[in-house]
Phi, psi and omega in degrees: 000135177292143177272115181287138173231084183297143181293328184266007182267108184297325183297316178292327179296318179294318179301317180297313184292321188267000182300134178292341180271135175299130180227146180224132171262133181215158179281121184290344180271312183260352181065015179286138180285126180266326183196151176223137180278176186299321181298321179293321178297317179295318184294316187265346176083014178262151169283160182301324182286339182291332187292335184295341181263003185249155168253159183299333180284346181291337182267358176272137179268352183252149185288342182265025183297314184298320180295320182295314181294318181300319180296318183292316185280347180274350181289151180280349179289150182291329178213122185239131178254143177283138181269017180235160175266128182253159175259118174251155183252131170283172179299326179276013176071010172284154187262136175250139172268118184226159165239149187231158169224152187221139176214153180279148178259132181299149182084184178057025177057029178073014182271351182251135179227153182250126180250119177256131186248136174242117181283112181245022183300314180299317181297317180297318179297321177294319178296320178296319181295321178295319178297320180295318179297319178295319177298315179298318180298315179296321178295315179299316179298321181294320179294315182280352184054038179240118177264161178234155180213155178220136174236121179261112183286336182287310182268353182059037179246147177241144175230131177242140173283164180302322181291331176298315175303313182296321179296334177271004178081020184243156174283143181307133177062023179279341175223159177289129182290134177197162178296320180297316179300323178295310182297331179297331182273344180289142180303136182307325182287343181253356190295312183296319180295319180293315181297321180295320181297319181290318179294321180296322178297323179292322182286322186264355184058031180247149175301155178238154175207129179208149176253130183214168177262151177236133179260122181276159181304332181277005178094348180286163185234138179233153176261132181236149173243110182259131177229149178192168178225154175256136177247128185249150178276185182296337179269003177086010180267149178297122178261321187202149172231140179214155182184191182228159175227114187250130177283111182244028183304308183300319179297314181296319179294324176294319179297319179295318179296320179296319178296316177297320180297319178299317180293318178297321181297318179297318180291320180296321177301320182291317181292315183275359183057043179248125178242150180252157180206157176222130186234135177264107183290335182288314180270354186050059184219139176275114181288323181211144175221129179283165180303322182291329176295318175303315183295318181302317182273355175085027176252160175282148180298131180086000182292332176049068180289157173294156182303316181298320180294318180297315181292342179291344178280349179290140180303134184305324182287344182253349189299315182293320178298320178294318180298316180298320179296320181293313182295324181295321180290326178293324179282328180240077187300336182284348179261118182299149174277128179208127182204149177241130184207176180256148179244137174265086183278121183295341181263314187261354180084203183287127179235153176254129183233157176236129183231139176225152179200159171243152183260128175260140184237163175270190185296336180269004178084009181277136180292123181239349183198144170239129179237127183198194180224161174226133183234133176280111183247024182302306182297322179295322179293318179296319179295322179297320178296321178292319178295320178302315181295319180289324184280331188239358182226147179277130185293319186290321185253342184079000179278157171303152181262189183300316181301316179295320179296318181295321177297318180294321179297311182298325178295317180293324181291338179286348179294130185283151173067031180285115180286170181301130177083011181286345179219154179216149176240123178248120179253123184249131181248130177274106193299319187252014186297316184298316179298317180292325179298318178294327182283316185279334189089163188296321183298309179290330177296319177296323177295322176295319178296317180300319178293320179295318178297321179293322180292324177295317181296319182287333184275334185295151170298163186299324183269010183277154177243112184258146181210155170257122190249348173201185186296330182234020184232138171241158177224147178231122178261124182249125175260154179052055183224178175224182185293326179295315179294323181294316180291328176295315178298316180298318180298314181295320180296313182298316180298320181293320181282346177277346176290145186299150174246136180259122178226125180057039178077006181237140179271136180231141176255123182272324187071151182204150172220161186221149173236144188234135170233150184243147178240140002267014184300315184259355181166158180237018177213167186297320183299313182293316184292315180293321179298314184287330173293322176296321178297317179296322177297317180298320179294321177298321179296311184295321183273357181069030181265154176290325177203165178210144174266144183300133174226138187299324184290345178263006185257109180281357187247029173295149182308320181294322180291321177295325178295324179296320178300315181296332183264000188293317180301321175297323180300319178293313183292328184259013173068039180270351178278139180238137178276123175246169178208156175229125186294150169241133188239135171292120190291318183292317183269349187049052184232133178291117185247357180170179176221154169266125180285128181235171182226145171229152180249116177272088185278138183296336181253320187264357180080209183280111184261123179289159186294331182292351179265349179225334181296315178300334182279324183271347185298324178285354183251173178289350178295336181299330180291325176295319179295314181298317180299318178298313184295315180295312183296314182294320182292316177300316179295320181292317178300318179295322179295317177297320180298318179295332179275356174105016183239120176269081182241100177288152178245137178251131184245137176284133172250139177275167178301327180289328179294320184295328180272001181287126186296334186261011183301311182299315183294318181295322179296317179299319181295316181296319178296321181293320181296324182268356183053049183239148177280156182295336182293347177280356183233129171250151181238123180255131181228143179276161178300319184297326180291329183279330187282345184298312181220080188306316183298312180294322181297315181297318181296317182290322179295323179294321176299314182293321180294318180295333180284340178118002179283141174274128187250135183240143164262115185270152174057041185297139177103345181261353183255216188230027183293140172259162181296318182296322181289319180298325180294332184271353182277132179277056183255159185252331189222141170249130177255120180284131183296144185297338179295331178274318183297316185287343180254003188293337180282330182263333189245121178294326178296314179297322180294322178296319179297316180299312181298317181295321182293321179295314181296316181299314181298317181294322179295331180268005178081024180250160174263166183231133172245129180260111175283159177078023177285093190258354184207165177299318179299321180294318179302314183296318182291322177299319178298318180295329182277352178087020179293143185282306188228157178230151178214131179164182187290339176297324178280304177186141170288167176303146182220157173302141182302328182292341181264359187292312183299313175302321177295318181301319183292333184251004188287333185092354178268151172291158172206156183274130175261119187273001178288143185305130177078003183271130178277175174298149185244138174256119182282149178291142179270138180239000000 
């Protein structure tokens, strides 16, 4: 039944106006507000007159307000409330949380409706705060991995937080919470113990705490710590139980790992022979000693000896030093106690131990405790001594090795104010040791080395440091010495090592040579001194000397020279090589019959570099082939150019031993001649004795091919190599060149003159011609002519010159020369 609200009924009007609930009368068709009571005015902030311009939908903040109101007033019920919270707008546009009810007013043809508003803003805010608090609690529990639970014995209901589910390996609210469901997740082996702890708490009215395992559905296992309390009612009956379940897996695993670590530590102490100890300096008492400490000092485990008794096991010679170290650390607590000493162990004998400790102090800085370790390092010390011997001493001779020598040199070099020549390094090489080692075998070879090492040690001065630095080399380091004393020592050493050695009843001669370097003149470190002593030794070998002192001009490995090697390929590619030549003259006819092709390097930084500064360095490398190719190609082209200009002047090019063994030498020469359209007679090839002796059979075959092709072949530097007469007879060579070392000394040395004369006679008897290098003066020229020498070459005729300057020189030289132009006779150049 509709509730009538007559307009003229004052009582209803007062009831409407004074109602504590906000009320609004509105037209149900147009939704225009007809009237609002005082509560509505206060709630919404409008004056009574303001409502006449408003519709009921104007106070709704949601777009579906009209549909909601229409639904409420269309209901047949006398008063219908919305079951949702709506947002209404105040006059100042702030939002109110409200619930509403609506009913039709009797009369007015059902066009008037009454809207009653309930302000639920506070309630909604409290509910939101509560929800937020629950969310925060769930979040905190999730972070802490601590779930909570409540069991109500009165209602028989259980409540679990989301984290409780997660700790049990379940999704939140996936199962109904109960004590049985909890026990099902507990590991079977822990279930009875956990249940007993909870029941005991109920019986004793005491809180419970137990750690147990939980098995998750995936089979994994977690450790939980469950805690709880029982709440009893006034009659002493259980009313409620509540508690927490905390995931302590990581903690338990850490505890297990710590336990394992402790066991491992005890085992490691035993393996490493490391024992721990703690000592009270005030009471002079050891608070704790590990089992290994007992063993190190030779006591039974748990014997707990007095401090004085334990210290009595320290070696008498070390006892005072240990006491001073201990007392010093007590006075200076910030400095750790560390000492190495010997123990007189009654079971194991003398042992070497290393002990370290830190000093703990009280608030006043007074030392109250020392905590440390003691380690038995006997085996380590023995091993270190063995390693020291292997690392720094030669097994065969017992002498220090190269590493030990280098350390001693560097140690000596660190001495301040060392004047020039204060130290010397003598490196001695046993010339025939390798050959004898192969003959004798390793056992006898080691015996031979031992005898040589003993002889070196006995021959050295008292202050010398002797070492074996390679299989056939010894070194002697001399301090406070000079070059005279160093050469004297080297001479004595070489003489001593040249005396025969008797091995297995047979005498053997090793032979010896020595190289000397001086410090700091030749170097201030071990690397420099040993390298330069080796260079000096190499020079002594080549020169046939007993010993040699390092000289820079004999060192092919100077930095500048090495830089030249690195830049040589660029020199070839960028055209920095220059062709030079030195004339050869027929002595009887005084006629220029050819030139020797030479090379100079026009270096952008070093200027004109002579060949003796770079050829020896590149000869062992493949770069020698680039040089040879340049020389052959340039010489052939130059000879062809001179021939076209009317001069038959052949050029002779030096070949290295590596060039002669090159498989494509013959083919390359044919190609170069063809490219220049030049005959082979314009090119001579000069080879040293040493290059031919390496592989005689191959050398002879290759030389025959070259000779048959038309090349004139020379043996260069004759007399300095190892040629035999029978070998010389089999060589298809045309010319022998006498080395300048004989020619230039023939006037002063009868022996040199004899060699020159014999060489000329031998060559002529074999059908060869002779060229004498080093013809430096008119007297030498005259004597060569008297001896019947064919050709001469040297500075008396002309020093080396650029190939481009040769023809102008030839024209003014005063020597005859052949003119290759048709019908042209030999020409005599005017002398200037």
